[in-house]
SETORRO-608813 format. One record per residue: x, y negated, z negated of N, C-alpha, C in turn. Coordinates in steps of 0.05 Angstrom, whole numbers, padded with zeros to 5 digits. Last residue first. Example, Ala and Ser with C-alpha at 12.3 -4.5 7.8 and 13.67 -1.06 7.14 Angstrom:
% residues 2
[pt [00257, 00045, -00142], [00273, 00021, -00143], [00258, -00001, -00157]]
[pt [00264, 00114, -00156], [00246, 00090, -00156], [00264, 00066, -00156]]
END
This chain:
% residues 196
[pt [-02051, 02612, -00250], [-02053, 02591, -00272], [-02085, 02586, -00284]]
[pt [-02045, 02680, -00241], [-02052, 02656, -00233], [-02057, 02633, -00256]]
[pt [-02016, 02744, -00235], [-02019, 02719, -00255], [-02028, 02698, -00232]]
[pt [-02008, 02796, -00214], [-02033, 02779, -00202], [-02034, 02753, -00220]]
[pt [-01962, 02812, -00245], [-01964, 02812, -00214], [-01984, 02796, -00199]]
[pt [-01984, 02815, -00299], [-01968, 02793, -00284], [-01965, 02789, -00254]]
[pt [-02011, 02865, -00299], [-02026, 02840, -00299], [-02012, 02814, -00289]]
[pt [-01974, 02897, -00285], [-01989, 02902, -00267], [-02008, 02872, -00274]]
[pt [-01936, 02892, -00333], [-01927, 02886, -00304], [-01952, 02883, -00286]]
[pt [-01977, 02912, -00371], [-01968, 02881, -00369], [-01956, 02874, -00341]]
[pt [-01983, 02961, -00356], [-02001, 02951, -00356], [-01993, 02917, -00359]]
[pt [-01929, 02984, -00365], [-01939, 02983, -00337], [-01961, 02967, -00333]]
[pt [-01926, 02983, -00422], [-01911, 02962, -00404], [-01918, 02959, -00375]]
[pt [-01993, 02980, -00447], [-01967, 02991, -00437], [-01953, 02974, -00422]]
[pt [-02025, 02933, -00493], [-02018, 02943, -00468], [-01990, 02955, -00465]]
[pt [-02070, 02901, -00530], [-02049, 02918, -00534], [-02044, 02936, -00507]]
[pt [-02092, 02830, -00532], [-02091, 02856, -00513], [-02069, 02877, -00523]]
[pt [-02099, 02792, -00572], [-02114, 02798, -00551], [-02110, 02819, -00537]]
[pt [-02077, 02822, -00635], [-02073, 02813, -00606], [-02094, 02812, -00588]]
[pt [-02056, 02818, -00709], [-02073, 02823, -00686], [-02059, 02815, -00656]]
[pt [-02018, 02798, -00747], [-02030, 02776, -00733], [-02051, 02788, -00710]]
[pt [-01996, 02844, -00778], [-01993, 02814, -00785], [-02018, 02793, -00771]]
[pt [-02000, 02889, -00744], [-02014, 02885, -00771], [-02016, 02858, -00785]]
[pt [-01977, 02872, -00698], [-02009, 02874, -00699], [-02020, 02878, -00725]]
[pt [-01923, 02863, -00714], [-01941, 02837, -00703], [-01975, 02846, -00705]]
[pt [-01911, 02911, -00726], [-01912, 02894, -00744], [-01930, 02864, -00740]]
[pt [-01914, 02939, -00681], [-01934, 02950, -00693], [-01936, 02928, -00719]]
[pt [-01871, 02912, -00647], [-01905, 02910, -00639], [-01917, 02918, -00662]]
[pt [-01827, 02927, -00682], [-01833, 02902, -00680], [-01864, 02897, -00666]]
[pt [-01826, 02982, -00687], [-01829, 02966, -00712], [-01842, 02939, -00705]]
[pt [-01815, 03020, -00637], [-01841, 03010, -00647], [-01847, 02993, -00667]]
[pt [-01775, 03020, -00592], [-01776, 03018, -00620], [-01799, 03004, -00628]]
[pt [-01798, 03038, -00537], [-01770, 03046, -00549], [-01768, 03044, -00577]]
[pt [-01870, 03036, -00539], [-01844, 03023, -00540], [-01824, 03042, -00550]]
[pt [-01912, 03068, -00542], [-01897, 03078, -00519], [-01874, 03063, -00518]]
[pt [-01937, 03058, -00589], [-01935, 03087, -00582], [-01917, 03093, -00564]]
[pt [-01944, 03000, -00589], [-01925, 03013, -00606], [-01917, 03041, -00595]]
[pt [-01955, 02964, -00531], [-01965, 02989, -00540], [-01946, 02999, -00561]]
[pt [-01942, 02903, -00533], [-01935, 02924, -00523], [-01950, 02951, -00542]]
[pt [-01989, 02851, -00540], [-01966, 02863, -00555], [-01969, 02892, -00537]]
[pt [-02006, 02787, -00523], [-02002, 02809, -00509], [-01981, 02830, -00525]]
[pt [-02047, 02729, -00538], [-02018, 02748, -00544], [-02023, 02776, -00536]]
[pt [-02058, 02660, -00520], [-02061, 02692, -00522], [-02034, 02706, -00522]]
[pt [-02074, 02605, -00569], [-02067, 02623, -00547], [-02070, 02653, -00544]]
[pt [-02096, 02580, -00611], [-02111, 02585, -00586], [-02106, 02604, -00568]]
[pt [-02065, 02575, -00658], [-02062, 02552, -00639], [-02087, 02557, -00618]]
[pt [-02069, 02621, -00674], [-02081, 02604, -00692], [-02086, 02580, -00674]]
[pt [-02036, 02651, -00643], [-02063, 02657, -00640], [-02079, 02640, -00656]]
[pt [-01982, 02631, -00650], [-01999, 02632, -00624], [-02031, 02633, -00620]]
[pt [-01977, 02647, -00700], [-01978, 02617, -00695], [-01995, 02618, -00664]]
[pt [-01974, 02703, -00698], [-01999, 02693, -00714], [-02005, 02660, -00706]]
[pt [-01927, 02707, -00667], [-01954, 02715, -00657], [-01975, 02702, -00669]]
[pt [-01892, 02684, -00708], [-01895, 02674, -00680], [-01924, 02679, -00667]]
[pt [-01899, 02728, -00742], [-01905, 02700, -00751], [-01909, 02684, -00724]]
[pt [-01874, 02769, -00704], [-01894, 02775, -00724], [-01911, 02748, -00729]]
[pt [-01820, 02761, -00689], [-01845, 02757, -00674], [-01870, 02760, -00689]]
[pt [-01787, 02810, -00732], [-01786, 02781, -00719], [-01811, 02783, -00692]]
[pt [-01784, 02859, -00751], [-01809, 02845, -00753], [-01809, 02814, -00738]]
[pt [-01744, 02898, -00712], [-01746, 02886, -00734], [-01780, 02876, -00734]]
[pt [-01737, 02930, -00664], [-01731, 02943, -00690], [-01731, 02927, -00715]]
[pt [-01781, 02932, -00601], [-01761, 02916, -00621], [-01761, 02933, -00651]]
[pt [-01816, 02921, -00547], [-01802, 02931, -00564], [-01784, 02916, -00578]]
[pt [-01853, 02856, -00547], [-01844, 02880, -00531], [-01829, 02894, -00553]]
[pt [-01905, 02803, -00532], [-01881, 02818, -00553], [-01878, 02844, -00543]]
[pt [-01919, 02742, -00499], [-01917, 02773, -00503], [-01898, 02784, -00515]]
[pt [-01967, 02692, -00501], [-01942, 02704, -00515], [-01946, 02735, -00513]]
[pt [-01982, 02635, -00464], [-01985, 02665, -00467], [-01960, 02675, -00480]]
[pt [-02025, 02577, -00474], [-01998, 02594, -00476], [-02001, 02625, -00478]]
[pt [-02066, 02537, -00484], [-02052, 02544, -00452], [-02030, 02568, -00452]]
[pt [-02074, 02532, -00532], [-02084, 02550, -00519], [-02085, 02554, -00490]]
[pt [-02009, 02505, -00544], [-02041, 02508, -00553], [-02056, 02535, -00536]]
[pt [-01962, 02476, -00532], [-01985, 02491, -00509], [-02011, 02498, -00519]]
[pt [-01934, 02463, -00574], [-01935, 02446, -00550], [-01962, 02454, -00530]]
[pt [-01946, 02501, -00611], [-01947, 02472, -00622], [-01950, 02457, -00597]]
[pt [-01925, 02549, -00582], [-01950, 02545, -00592], [-01961, 02516, -00601]]
[pt [-01872, 02539, -00582], [-01888, 02539, -00554], [-01917, 02538, -00561]]
[pt [-01858, 02544, -00637], [-01852, 02521, -00616], [-01871, 02513, -00599]]
[pt [-01873, 02596, -00641], [-01884, 02575, -00657], [-01883, 02549, -00643]]
[pt [-01839, 02625, -00606], [-01866, 02630, -00602], [-01884, 02605, -00622]]
[pt [-01783, 02606, -00625], [-01798, 02600, -00595], [-01824, 02603, -00597]]
[pt [-01788, 02625, -00677], [-01784, 02593, -00668], [-01792, 02591, -00641]]
[pt [-01793, 02683, -00665], [-01809, 02663, -00681], [-01807, 02636, -00676]]
[pt [-01746, 02702, -00643], [-01773, 02704, -00630], [-01789, 02680, -00644]]
[pt [-01679, 02677, -00652], [-01701, 02694, -00657], [-01727, 02689, -00644]]
[pt [-01610, 02684, -00630], [-01636, 02670, -00630], [-01663, 02688, -00638]]
[pt [-01613, 02706, -00692], [-01609, 02677, -00686], [-01596, 02678, -00651]]
[pt [-01636, 02744, -00746], [-01628, 02736, -00712], [-01630, 02710, -00705]]
[pt [-01647, 02756, -00795], [-01620, 02760, -00789], [-01615, 02759, -00755]]
[pt [-01696, 02724, -00802], [-01694, 02761, -00798], [-01668, 02768, -00792]]
[pt [-01667, 02674, -00767], [-01692, 02687, -00776], [-01691, 02718, -00777]]
[pt [-01614, 02635, -00783], [-01620, 02658, -00768], [-01647, 02665, -00783]]
[pt [-01623, 02568, -00787], [-01614, 02585, -00799], [-01623, 02612, -00786]]
[pt [-01607, 02525, -00733], [-01617, 02530, -00753], [-01612, 02557, -00765]]
[pt [-01587, 02507, -00680], [-01571, 02522, -00695], [-01579, 02529, -00725]]
[pt [-01627, 02506, -00618], [-01627, 02498, -00651], [-01606, 02517, -00669]]
[pt [-01648, 02471, -00558], [-01632, 02495, -00576], [-01625, 02488, -00605]]
[pt [-01705, 02453, -00521], [-01683, 02447, -00542], [-01670, 02474, -00550]]
[pt [-01735, 02434, -00458], [-01729, 02458, -00482], [-01708, 02445, -00497]]
[pt [-01791, 02394, -00430], [-01757, 02400, -00442], [-01759, 02421, -00464]]
[pt [-01842, 02381, -00424], [-01821, 02375, -00402], [-01801, 02387, -00407]]
[pt [-01875, 02388, -00468], [-01880, 02397, -00441], [-01859, 02400, -00420]]
[pt [-01823, 02395, -00516], [-01847, 02374, -00508], [-01853, 02393, -00482]]
[pt [-01793, 02434, -00539], [-01787, 02408, -00547], [-01813, 02400, -00546]]
[pt [-01787, 02504, -00550], [-01802, 02481, -00533], [-01801, 02455, -00545]]
[pt [-01723, 02531, -00567], [-01747, 02514, -00576], [-01762, 02503, -00552]]
[pt [-01681, 02583, -00582], [-01693, 02569, -00563], [-01723, 02559, -00573]]
[pt [-01628, 02582, -00629], [-01658, 02588, -00622], [-01659, 02571, -00600]]
[pt [-01564, 02616, -00614], [-01579, 02593, -00613], [-01607, 02599, -00612]]
[pt [-01532, 02661, -00608], [-01526, 02642, -00634], [-01546, 02619, -00631]]
[pt [-01535, 02669, -00535], [-01531, 02678, -00561], [-01518, 02653, -00584]]
[pt [-01597, 02628, -00506], [-01562, 02641, -00504], [-01560, 02649, -00533]]
[pt [-01657, 02650, -00479], [-01643, 02639, -00501], [-01613, 02646, -00498]]
[pt [-01673, 02647, -00412], [-01664, 02661, -00435], [-01650, 02642, -00459]]
[pt [-01724, 02633, -00364], [-01702, 02620, -00378], [-01699, 02638, -00403]]
[pt [-01744, 02629, -00304], [-01748, 02651, -00325], [-01716, 02643, -00335]]
[pt [-01788, 02592, -00262], [-01764, 02596, -00268], [-01763, 02614, -00298]]
[pt [-01837, 02568, -00251], [-01824, 02585, -00237], [-01797, 02594, -00237]]
[pt [-01825, 02504, -00279], [-01843, 02526, -00267], [-01831, 02543, -00252]]
[pt [-01780, 02484, -00328], [-01791, 02486, -00297], [-01806, 02511, -00289]]
[pt [-01760, 02440, -00370], [-01780, 02462, -00368], [-01790, 02462, -00342]]
[pt [-01701, 02411, -00367], [-01722, 02412, -00363], [-01738, 02438, -00365]]
[pt [-01653, 02419, -00428], [-01657, 02417, -00401], [-01685, 02420, -00391]]
[pt [-01637, 02408, -00485], [-01652, 02388, -00472], [-01658, 02393, -00439]]
[pt [-01588, 02457, -00474], [-01604, 02439, -00495], [-01612, 02419, -00477]]
[pt [-01596, 02515, -00433], [-01576, 02491, -00443], [-01595, 02474, -00453]]
[pt [-01607, 02578, -00423], [-01623, 02555, -00430], [-01597, 02541, -00438]]
[pt [-01596, 02619, -00365], [-01588, 02619, -00395], [-01596, 02587, -00402]]
[pt [-01641, 02639, -00310], [-01613, 02626, -00323], [-01618, 02633, -00359]]
[pt [-01668, 02665, -00254], [-01655, 02670, -00281], [-01638, 02652, -00293]]
[pt [-01714, 02649, -00205], [-01686, 02643, -00214], [-01690, 02647, -00241]]
[pt [-01751, 02705, -00188], [-01749, 02678, -00193], [-01723, 02674, -00203]]
[pt [-01750, 02762, -00178], [-01752, 02742, -00148], [-01754, 02716, -00159]]
[pt [-01702, 02801, -00207], [-01725, 02784, -00210], [-01725, 02763, -00185]]
[pt [-01658, 02831, -00214], [-01683, 02845, -00208], [-01713, 02829, -00209]]
[pt [-01617, 02798, -00219], [-01616, 02813, -00196], [-01642, 02829, -00191]]
[pt [-01624, 02775, -00276], [-01631, 02766, -00250], [-01633, 02778, -00224]]
[pt [-01602, 02816, -00313], [-01630, 02810, -00302], [-01643, 02800, -00275]]
[pt [-01547, 02793, -00309], [-01555, 02820, -00308], [-01586, 02825, -00298]]
[pt [-01551, 02738, -00318], [-01537, 02749, -00293], [-01551, 02778, -00289]]
[pt [-01579, 02743, -00370], [-01590, 02730, -00346], [-01576, 02734, -00319]]
[pt [-01536, 02774, -00397], [-01563, 02784, -00394], [-01577, 02767, -00368]]
[pt [-01490, 02760, -00421], [-01492, 02765, -00388], [-01517, 02772, -00381]]
[pt [-01469, 02721, -00470], [-01483, 02742, -00456], [-01488, 02739, -00428]]
[pt [-01406, 02721, -00509], [-01426, 02710, -00486], [-01439, 02728, -00480]]
[pt [-01408, 02734, -00580], [-01398, 02735, -00557], [-01417, 02725, -00533]]
[pt [-01437, 02732, -00622], [-01405, 02726, -00629], [-01391, 02733, -00600]]
[pt [-01487, 02754, -00633], [-01486, 02727, -00641], [-01456, 02718, -00634]]
[pt [-01521, 02795, -00596], [-01500, 02792, -00612], [-01486, 02765, -00610]]
[pt [-01592, 02782, -00585], [-01569, 02783, -00576], [-01542, 02786, -00598]]
[pt [-01658, 02792, -00573], [-01637, 02794, -00596], [-01617, 02800, -00581]]
[pt [-01686, 02752, -00529], [-01674, 02775, -00530], [-01654, 02778, -00552]]
[pt [-01734, 02705, -00510], [-01717, 02712, -00528], [-01712, 02747, -00530]]
[pt [-01757, 02674, -00454], [-01749, 02696, -00466], [-01731, 02695, -00489]]
[pt [-01800, 02641, -00414], [-01782, 02630, -00433], [-01777, 02658, -00448]]
[pt [-01828, 02614, -00356], [-01824, 02638, -00372], [-01800, 02638, -00385]]
[pt [-01870, 02565, -00323], [-01844, 02575, -00338], [-01843, 02601, -00354]]
[pt [-01916, 02583, -00271], [-01908, 02570, -00296], [-01885, 02582, -00304]]
[pt [-01935, 02604, -00225], [-01932, 02572, -00222], [-01927, 02565, -00256]]
[pt [-01896, 02645, -00183], [-01909, 02644, -00206], [-01911, 02612, -00215]]
[pt [-01883, 02666, -00131], [-01898, 02640, -00128], [-01910, 02635, -00165]]
[pt [-01866, 02719, -00140], [-01844, 02699, -00129], [-01854, 02668, -00132]]
[pt [-01889, 02749, -00194], [-01897, 02743, -00170], [-01874, 02716, -00164]]
[pt [-01854, 02803, -00237], [-01862, 02775, -00233], [-01870, 02761, -00206]]
[pt [-01828, 02851, -00231], [-01858, 02848, -00224], [-01868, 02820, -00227]]
[pt [-01782, 02848, -00255], [-01780, 02862, -00224], [-01812, 02854, -00216]]
[pt [-01791, 02834, -00303], [-01786, 02814, -00285], [-01786, 02822, -00260]]
[pt [-01801, 02884, -00330], [-01827, 02860, -00327], [-01816, 02842, -00308]]
[pt [-01762, 02915, -00326], [-01786, 02925, -00313], [-01806, 02901, -00308]]
[pt [-01728, 02884, -00349], [-01717, 02889, -00329], [-01742, 02899, -00312]]
[pt [-01753, 02885, -00406], [-01755, 02863, -00391], [-01749, 02865, -00362]]
[pt [-01740, 02945, -00418], [-01767, 02934, -00413], [-01769, 02904, -00398]]
[pt [-01684, 02944, -00419], [-01698, 02956, -00400], [-01726, 02954, -00395]]
[pt [-01677, 02913, -00466], [-01669, 02901, -00436], [-01682, 02916, -00415]]
[pt [-01703, 02926, -00509], [-01716, 02908, -00490], [-01699, 02902, -00463]]
[pt [-01686, 02957, -00543], [-01696, 02971, -00520], [-01710, 02952, -00503]]
[pt [-01689, 02917, -00598], [-01681, 02943, -00590], [-01701, 02949, -00567]]
[pt [-01730, 02861, -00574], [-01706, 02869, -00589], [-01698, 02898, -00573]]
[pt [-01767, 02800, -00549], [-01759, 02834, -00544], [-01733, 02838, -00562]]
[pt [-01819, 02758, -00525], [-01797, 02766, -00544], [-01792, 02799, -00545]]
[pt [-01837, 02706, -00481], [-01830, 02734, -00483], [-01813, 02739, -00504]]
[pt [-01882, 02660, -00460], [-01859, 02666, -00476], [-01860, 02695, -00479]]
[pt [-01907, 02621, -00409], [-01909, 02648, -00419], [-01881, 02649, -00437]]
[pt [-01957, 02566, -00396], [-01924, 02577, -00402], [-01930, 02604, -00411]]
[pt [-01999, 02552, -00380], [-01986, 02537, -00371], [-01955, 02541, -00377]]
[pt [-02063, 02594, -00366], [-02040, 02586, -00378], [-02021, 02568, -00366]]
[pt [-02117, 02615, -00346], [-02108, 02585, -00351], [-02087, 02581, -00372]]
[pt [-02116, 02675, -00352], [-02128, 02654, -00345], [-02118, 02630, -00359]]
[pt [-02108, 02748, -00355], [-02101, 02721, -00349], [-02115, 02698, -00340]]
[pt [-02136, 02793, -00348], [-02129, 02782, -00375], [-02124, 02756, -00376]]
[pt [-02172, 02835, -00308], [-02157, 02811, -00305], [-02158, 02800, -00336]]
[pt [-02187, 02898, -00329], [-02196, 02875, -00316], [-02173, 02851, -00320]]
[pt [-02167, 02944, -00363], [-02184, 02945, -00336], [-02186, 02924, -00321]]
[pt [-02136, 02938, -00408], [-02121, 02932, -00384], [-02137, 02937, -00358]]
[pt [-02186, 02901, -00447], [-02178, 02925, -00436], [-02155, 02921, -00415]]
[pt [-02185, 02857, -00507], [-02190, 02860, -00476], [-02172, 02888, -00469]]
[pt [-02219, 02854, -00560], [-02193, 02861, -00551], [-02199, 02872, -00525]]
END
């Protein structure tokens, strides 16, 4: 397992992030530390109420040096752009150039859910994928982290001891392990110096 004392990132073509309870504050911190010249797309699933519009892209966009948007079906996958799953749709990586939205059944009571994003991204990007799983109060993300690691990608898990809701990172660690267990500040520090 890597420590936070040396650079962890190398050779990624996409970053996927999953969060639930406590995730807004964690994502606000992470997005504010992304480099303005980030050379890869960032795709995010945050568990959202399914029955009303979300303002999360607008809310967090003010903290990020990159464009932040809500996903639309079949939209291009753009480097240097942060894309959130919209309420009541799973966000999927369709191919290296495009995203897709799905109304498949909720996963662990959530739609959008983290597992479908991580699994589809692992299928497309394989060992060129970085997955980051943050705070949350369900076990969504565990199967996705397992899929990412099976495909040769890297998984960074927020240290459960410092997460607002430790269940999600702890569940993923128990199910799939991690390439690094990091504090939120360590994740931010690594991403600040991200290179392809």
